[in-house]
N, C-alpha and C positions, 0 to 999 in steps of 0.2 A: 853781776854783770848788768850795767845800766843799758837796757835795750833802747829806751827812749832817745838818749843822746846819740847812740849809734845810728839809729834810723834817721834822726834829723840831720845829723852831720853828713850822712851818706847820700842824702837825697839829691839828685842832680839838679844843679842850678840854685840850690839853697846856700845861703851864707849865714853863718852864726854872728849875731850882733853883740858886740861887747859893750859893757857898761850902759849908758843911757842913750844909745844910738836909736834911730828910727827903726821900726820893725813892722812886718806884715802878718806874722803869725807867732803866737806865744802860747806855749803849753804851760799855763800858769798853775800855781797851787791855789787852794781856796783862800789862804790867808792873804795872798796878793790881791785876789779878786775883792775881798772884803775891804781892803785899805785903799785900793787904787781905782776900781772900776768907775766910780762916780766922777772921778777927777781926770779921766784919760779920754782925750779925743781920738776917735778911730775913723779913718776913712771906711767907705762902703765895703772895700774888698778885705779888710782886716778880720782875722778869726782868732778867738781864744777858746780855751778848752773846757770852760764851765759856763753854765747859766748862772746869772747873778744870785738868784735864790734857790740854788740847786737843793738846799737842805730840806725843802718841802718833800723831797723824795728820799733823800739820802740820810736824814736823821731819823732814827728809829721811831721817835715819838710822833714827829710830823707825818711820817709815812703812814703810820697806823691811823692817825686822826683823819688824814685825807682819804684813806681807803674806807674808813667807817662812814665818812660823809658821802662818799661816792656810792657806796652800798645803799644808803638810805634814799638817795636821789634815784637810783635805779629801781628801787622798790616802789617809789611814788610814780615814776614815769612808765616803767615796763613790767612791773609786777615782781612777785617773790622769786619766780624761777630765774629771772634774769639777775636779780640781786644775789641769788645763791652762787652766781659765777665768781662773786668776790670772796667767797668762803675759803680763802687759801692762806690765811695767816692765823696763827695761834691767838687764843684770847689774851689781850694785852692791856696793861694799865700803866699810865705814866705816873711816875713816882718822883716826888712825894705828893703832887697835887691830887691824884686819884687814889691815895692811900686807903681811904675809908671805903670806897668802892671795891678796891682790891680785897680788903679784909672780909667784906661781905661775901664776895665770891670764893675766897679762900676757905671760909667756914662751911660752905655748901658741899665742898669736895675735900674732906680731910684726908691726908695721906698721900695726895698726888705731889708730883715734883714741879717746882717752878724754877725759872731762870731769870736772874737779874743781869741787865746789860746797860752800860752807859750809853746814852742816846747818840753821842758823837764821837765815840772812840773806835779804834779798829785793832785788828790783830789779836783779838781775844782779851785785850786789856780791861781789867775791872770786872770781868764776868764771874758770877758764881751761881751755883745751884743751891736750892733750900727746900725744906719741907715743913719748917716750924716758923711761926711768927716771931719767935725769939730772935732768929737770925736777922729779921728785918728791923727789929727794935735796935739791935746792935748796929746795923748799917745806918739807921736814922741818927743815932747818936754821933756816928763818925761823920756824917754829911752836914750836920747843923752848923759846924764851925765854918763851913764855906758859904753860908747864906749871903755874905756880903758880896759875893761874886755873881749873884743871880741876874744882874743886869747885862753881863757880858754875853757875847754870842760867839760860839755856841754855848748854851747854857749847860752846865754839867748836871743834868737830870738823868734819871735811869728810867727803864721800863721793866716791869715785872711781867713776864710772859709764861704762859702755860707750856711746860717742857714736853716735847714730843717724846713719849716714853716707848714708842714702838717703832723706831727707825728701821728702815730696810738695812739689812747687814750683808756684807760680803766678806767671807772668811771670818765671820764673828765680829767684824769691825764696823763702826759707824763711819759715814762719809757724807759729804754734801757736794753739790755741783757749783762750779763757777762758770757762769755764762756772760757773754759780752753783748750788750746792746748799745748801738750808737744812735743818738738822736740828733738830727741836724736842724730841726725846727719843731716847735710845739704849736704854732698857729700858722699854717695848719700842721697837724702832727705828722712827722716823717720820721719813721724808725726803721733801723736796720739790725738783723740778728746775725751774729757771727757763727759760722759753722763749727769752728773748733772751740774747745773749752776743756776743762778737766774736772775730775773728781779729786777731792781731797780727803784722804783717809786718816782716822786716828790711828795711832801707833800701838794701841792696846785694846784688847778685846772688850766688847761692850758689856757692861753690867749696870744695873740700877742700885746695886748694894754698896757702891762706893761713889757717891755724888760729889765728893771733894777732889777727885782725881781728874784734873783737867786733861790729862792725856787720853782719857776714855771719851770725854764728852765734847771737847772742843777740837775741831778738825782744822783750825787755822795753821798754816805752815809755820808761821812765827812761833806758835806754841809747840807744835809737834817736833820741830828741829831741836828743841832743847831737852827732848826726852832721852834718857840714858841709852835706850834701845835704837834710836834713830840712826839709819845708815845714809849718809849723804849721797852716796852713788845710787842707792836703791830709791831713795826718796819715799814719798807717800802719796803719789799722784798716779792717776790713769788719765790718758787722753779720753775725751768724750766718745770717740769712735769705738775704742775698746769697750767702754761701758755700755754703749748701745748694743754692740754685737753680743755682749754677755747676757743682757737682758733678753734680747731676741732668742738666744739659744735656750734660755730657761722658760720664757713665757710666751714666745711667738711673736712674729712681727706686727700683728694687729694690736696686740696689747701694748706693745712699744709705741706704735703710732699714736694710740689713744693717750698714752702718758705724755708723749712730747707735745701733743695738741693741747693737753691741759696746761703745759708749761708755756705754750704760746699765749694762752688766755691770761696767764699771770703777767707776762711782759706788757701786753696790751692794756689790760684793766689797770694795772699800777700806773702806767703812763697816762691813761685817760683821767685817772683820779687826781692828777696834779695839773692837767692841761690848762685849766683855767686860772690857776694860781701861779704857775711859773712865768716869770717875765721872759717872754720869747724874744729875745734880741737877736737881730739878723747876724750879729758878730759872733754868736756863741754856738757851740756844739758841746756834746757831752758823751764820753765813752763810759757807760755804767758797768759795773761788775755786779751781776745778781748772784746771790747765794740761795740755792734751792735745796731743801731737804726732802727726800722721799721716804714714806713710811711703808710698813709691811703690806698695806692695801694698795700699794703703788699710787698713792696720792701725793702730789707734789705740794710742798709748803714754802711760802716765801719767808726767808729769815731776815734778810736785809738787802739793801741796794747801796753799793759803794760808789762814791763820787770819784775816788782816787784808787781804783783797784791796783794792787801791786804790779808794777812793771819790771821789777827786778827778777832775773831768772835764777832758779835754783838748780838747773841741770841743762845740758845741751838741748834736749827735747823741749824744755820750758822756754829756752832762749829762742828757739826756732818759732814756736808758737806765737810768742809775744812780739817778736820782730815782724813777723807776717801780719799779725793783728794791727800793729801800729802802721806799717806800710799801707795796708788796705784802708785803715781809718783816714790817712792822709789822701789816698786815692778818692774816697767818697767826699771828703771836705772839699777837694778839688781846687786848691789855690791856683793851679795852672789852667783852669777852665778847659779841661779836655772832654768833660762829660756832656751829653746832650740833655740830660734830665729825664730821659725816658728809661734809663737802665733799671732792670729789676735784680741785677746781680752785679757786684763790683768786687773782684777778688774773692775772699771768703765771706763777704757780706751779702745777704739776701734782703731785699726791700720787703718788709712784712706789713708795713702800714704807710699809706700815702694819702692822708685825709680820708681814710677808709681802708678796709682790708685789701691786700694784694693777693691775687690768686696765683697758685703755682702753675708752672707750664703745663700744657696739655700732655696727656699720657701718664700723669702721676697717679698712684693709687688713691681711690676716694675713700674716706671714712664713712661708716654706716651712719645714715641720717643727716649727712652733710650735703646731699645732692651731688652736684658736680663741682662744688667749690672746695678747694683744699688750700689752705694758707701757704703762701710762698715762703716756707721755712724748711731748712735742711739741717737742723741742729744734729750734731754727731754723725752726719753722713760724710762720706769721702769728700775731701776738699781738694779739688784739682785746681787751685787758685791760679797757678802759674800759667797754665794753658788757657784758662778763662781770661786772665788779664791780657795775654798775647792776642787772643781773638778780639777782645774788646778794643784795645788800642789800634790793632790793624783795621778794625771796622771804622773807627773814628777817623783814622788817616784817610781811608778810602772815601768817607763821606766829605772830608775837607777838600780832597782833590777833585771830587765831582762838583762840589759847589764853586770851586775856583775856576 
């Protein structure tokens, strides 16, 4: 079910452009961007769905490089405590260029598990786990034949990343979270966090004794739905509201608030790490899909950021979530110029950063040590987006009548 085409075609007043006609809005893919951005004239009002060098955050090697650089910058400018707020990604090496550094680290910790990932692929393609250098030797032989392709973009490099061996389990199964962040500008940084998202479960109980079984270790739906035990109607997802309620019942609401606050930190710090390198063109916006893993100590880890998160629905519940997500994205991008620019919430999106942190409404519970400031995020909370949108547009209509 292609949610994107349904939402675009059903949007009031929007008309689909055929062939090479003029257009105002284009939900482009990254290959179109690479081939056409520099040769396309766009009027001020035109919008496209990617930043030109999005890969600074969405390719695994660039993401880690930028986070490491940002952490060093924070340590110089604000000290080690502030820099430690960037310690949310596993130890990572780019391969093959950091192979010798990786080997040095590998030999310091014999017996632990590592994971190899292509820097620019998705849906679990090309990923494997290993514990022996011999497995890397075999991989290096396989990749040397493609050296002549190294000047192409994206480059088919890999990252070797320390595997998180102690994931938080539910029903004995591993999972990760898919969270949506919408960035409408990098200069200044303006970022929105969507309330809804989902947990993606593996279909097989977790064990470290079988590192070759992708159904145990990879939670990607594209992987899990090929499992012999996969039930299409049952699926392998929870909505984030259900996940948040589950954690609160087991650990209490304060622990859950602290965990979700740590995830807010991941979203903001990762965006800040690329703020000075992303080309912030006024025509561009980006809907990112963040993949977060939580370990047994309830520490969240950033696995990757997707430039083109899947918008295909695998169930009616999934269709509803993604349809609402896309409708709300278009409301925030605001081609119709309905918004005032002062909104802190539009549909399911909450404005979490607007050239600085955005505070939650008065009356929200405060976290210990945070004073009276609580970030304006409600990830996994009940999303009454329809009522909120009705109130918002009624308010805007009232303002327009008053001004006229």
